[in-house]
C-alpha positions as CSV (number, residue, x, y, z in Angstrom):
1,M,6.4,1.8,-20.6
2,A,3.9,2.1,-17.9
3,H,0.7,0.8,-17.4
4,S,-2.0,1.9,-15.0
5,L,-3.4,-0.3,-12.5
6,D,-6.8,-0.5,-11.1
7,S,-7.6,-0.3,-7.5
8,N,-7.8,-4.1,-7.2
9,A,-4.2,-4.1,-8.5
10,I,-3.4,-1.3,-6.4
11,V,-4.4,-2.8,-3.1
12,A,-2.6,-6.3,-3.9
13,A,0.7,-4.3,-4.9
14,L,0.4,-2.7,-1.3
15,A,-0.6,-5.8,0.5
16,A,2.9,-7.9,-0.9
17,Y,4.7,-4.7,-0.5
18,L,3.6,-4.6,3.4
19,L,4.2,-8.7,3.6
20,G,7.5,-7.9,2.4
21,H,8.4,-5.1,4.7
22,P,6.6,-4.9,7.8
23,L,8.0,-2.3,9.5
24,A,7.7,0.3,6.1
25,V,6.1,3.7,6.9
26,D,6.2,6.7,4.3
27,S,4.1,9.5,3.2
28,I,1.4,9.2,0.1
29,D,4.2,10.0,-2.5
30,G,6.6,7.6,-1.2
31,I,4.4,5.2,-1.3
32,R,3.7,5.7,-5.1
33,R,7.3,5.8,-6.3
34,W,9.3,3.0,-3.9
35,W,6.2,0.8,-2.5
36,M,5.2,0.4,-6.5
37,D,6.5,-1.1,-8.9
38,E,8.5,1.6,-11.5
39,E,6.4,0.6,-14.7
40,D,2.7,1.6,-12.4
41,D,1.3,4.4,-13.3
42,V,-0.9,5.0,-10.0
43,T,-2.2,8.3,-9.5
44,L,-2.2,10.1,-6.3
45,N,-5.9,10.1,-6.3
46,Q,-6.0,6.5,-7.5
47,M,-2.9,6.2,-4.2
48,R,-5.3,8.1,-1.9
49,E,-8.0,5.8,-2.7
50,A,-6.3,2.4,-2.5
51,L,-5.0,3.7,1.0
52,T,-8.4,5.1,2.1
53,W,-10.4,2.2,1.4
54,M,-7.1,-0.3,3.4
55,Q,-7.5,2.1,6.2
56,A,-11.6,1.4,6.2
57,R,-10.5,-2.3,6.6
58,A,-8.0,-1.9,9.5
59,L,-4.8,-2.8,7.2
60,I,-3.0,0.2,7.6
61,E,-2.8,3.9,10.0
62,E,-2.1,7.2,8.7
63,V,0.1,9.1,11.6
64,C,1.5,12.4,12.0
65,A,4.9,12.4,12.2
66,A,7.0,14.7,14.3
67,D,7.5,17.5,11.2
68,G,3.6,16.9,10.3
69,R,3.8,14.9,7.4
70,R,1.1,12.7,7.1
71,L,2.5,8.4,7.1
72,W,1.2,5.3,6.6
73,R,2.0,1.9,8.1
74,R,0.9,-1.8,8.3
75,T,-1.9,-2.6,11.1
76,A,-2.6,-5.6,9.4
77,T,-1.6,-9.4,9.9
78,D,0.2,-11.2,7.3
79,D,-2.7,-13.4,6.6
80,Q,-4.6,-10.2,6.0
81,L,-2.1,-9.2,3.6
82,R,-2.4,-12.8,2.1
83,A,-5.9,-12.5,1.0
84,L,-5.8,-9.2,-0.7
85,C,-2.8,-11.2,-2.8
86,P,-4.4,-13.7,-5.0
87,G,-1.7,-15.9,-6.7
88,R,1.2,-15.4,-3.7
89,A,1.9,-18.5,-2.2
90,P,2.0,-18.9,1.5
91,D,5.0,-18.7,3.2
């Protein structure tokens, strides 16, 4: 059963994913499909808002691929990402 997430939960899920996959780069749709849990119901607008929030804090950046697609990748340190993941044990 799908469940909707709030903005903080989306940011925390993205931060956790990036901690485990530091070289990950993907489009907004790819992030919705592959970086989030299958049961999470995240709209394109919710994802865009979360990515924009993270970008404004220099945690991720948006880059343009050679084929023109907009891709997102990590710029944050592990410590910055851990701070966004409540309850996550330190490595």
